[in-house]
N, C-alpha and C positions, 0 to 999 in steps of 0.2 A: 136760608137767610130769612128772615121776616123784617119789614120796617116798623117802626112804633111811631104812629101819629096820635098827639093828643089833639081834643076837640078844642076848636078855636083857637089854634097853634098852626099857622102854616108851614108845609114841609114836614121831612120827617126829624123827629126829635131823637131818634137812636134807633140800635136795630138788634135783632139777636137770633139764636139760632143753633142749631147741632151739626156737627161737622165730625170729620175723621170716623165714620160709621163702620165697626168691625163686626159685620153681621156674624160670625162664628162665635165671636165672644159677647154678642149683644150689648155693646157699649157704643158710645160716642163722647164725644164732648160737647161742652156748653159754652159758648161766648157770647158776649154782649157789651154795647156801649150805649151810652145816655148824653145826651146834650146837658151841660152844668145847669143850663137856666130850666131845667123841669128836674132836677134830682130831688130828692126828698119827698116827692108827693106820692109814691107807692105806685108809680108807673111801670118800672121795671119787673117789681114783685108781681103785678098783675100778669106782666107777659110771659114771667119766668114760669108762675104757676100752669099757665096755659101750654107753655111749650115741653115741660116736664111731665103734665099729664097727657100730652100728645105722643111724647117718646114711649111712654110706659105702652100704651095701647095701640097706636098705629103701628110703632117699629119694632114691638116687643122687646124693649130692653130690658135688662137687668141690673144696669149700672150707667149712670152719666157722671163723667167726670167734669170740672170746672179748672179752665186755666186762665190763670193770671199772667198779664204782662205790665 
């Protein structure tokens, strides 16, 4: 899990990460949450692009699933 900090705002504004890694199937699940105060500014889109890119290159994934609660 990674924390999300917004410049100029104290503390964490959210978290995101990959979990449930199945190495044989080369897949995992994506999860995230973001404070309402910072929604709509593209912060999560930026973070998810970085995490998904990292999952493909560093974990050699071929599938990332999102789970909604």
